[in-house]
C-alpha positions, 0 to 999 in steps of 0.5 A: 205154361206161359213163359212170360209169367216168369215161372222159369226164373223161380224154378227150384233146380236152377235159374233159367239163363235165357230168362235172366238174360231177358230181365237184363235185356228189358232193363236195357230197353227201358234205359234206351226208351228213357233217353228218347225224350220230348221236353214238353214240361217239367216232366219230359215225354219219353218212351220210358213207360213203353219199356215198362209196359213191355217188360211187364207184359212180356216177362210177367209181373215178378220178372218185370218187377226185377227188370224195372228194379235193375233199371232203377238201381243202375240209375241210382249208382250213377249210370245215366239211364234216366231221361236226359241221361241223368243218374245218381241219387239227385236224379232219382230223389229229385222232383220227378223221381217219384214217377220212376219209383212209381214204376215199381208200384205199377209192377206190384199192381200188375202182380196183384191183378194177375194173381188174384184175377186172371192172366188174360190180356184184358186183365193185364191191360186193366192192371197197367192202366190202374198201375199207371194211375197209381204211378201218376198219383205217387209221382205227383205227390212226390213232386209237390213235396219236393217242389214245396220244400223250396222257396216257391209253392205249387198246388195239386191242380198246377202239379197235375196240369204240369206233370200228368195231364199232358202225358195221359194220351201219350201214355195210353198210346204207348200202352196200345203200342206195347200190347201190339208188340206183345201180341206180335212177339209172344207166340215167337218167344213162347215157341222158343221156350217150348223148344228149349224145354223139350 
């Protein structure tokens, strides 16, 4: 059994403490990655997506989703876990909040792909790419709606050039890095899980 698919957390007898700890740990990792920011446009470049990629790859879809959800809820209640140390409803539901909520859509795509097709690494990578595109689309649509509610207006081409195009290559690089980290750490943590269940 692959430890990173989150099956231990769903065990009927009792939750797995190590697994719960990992969910919380990756929520913290995503938070720290969000603080590492390079301001290049209205949507800053951060390592946030790297943390999300790692959470899904290492924890599996269900537990990765929970980790992302915890991260978002922490920000919603006022803990400054979003980029630029922002927090609260105004940050989550502001111009760039759609990209944060889009991480949950990415996790749902990951779950769908790995359940309906396979849990091989290539399928996981494809699901993350598709999920990232959906995150881009949802976040950009959100950005346009919020932006156009103000005094000025913005079109889809301008929004894409501002919020998506500068981030495609960095996000693909972060995806490649997360895959490398997953391949390096997966055997180690799988052995730890196997020893725990002997």
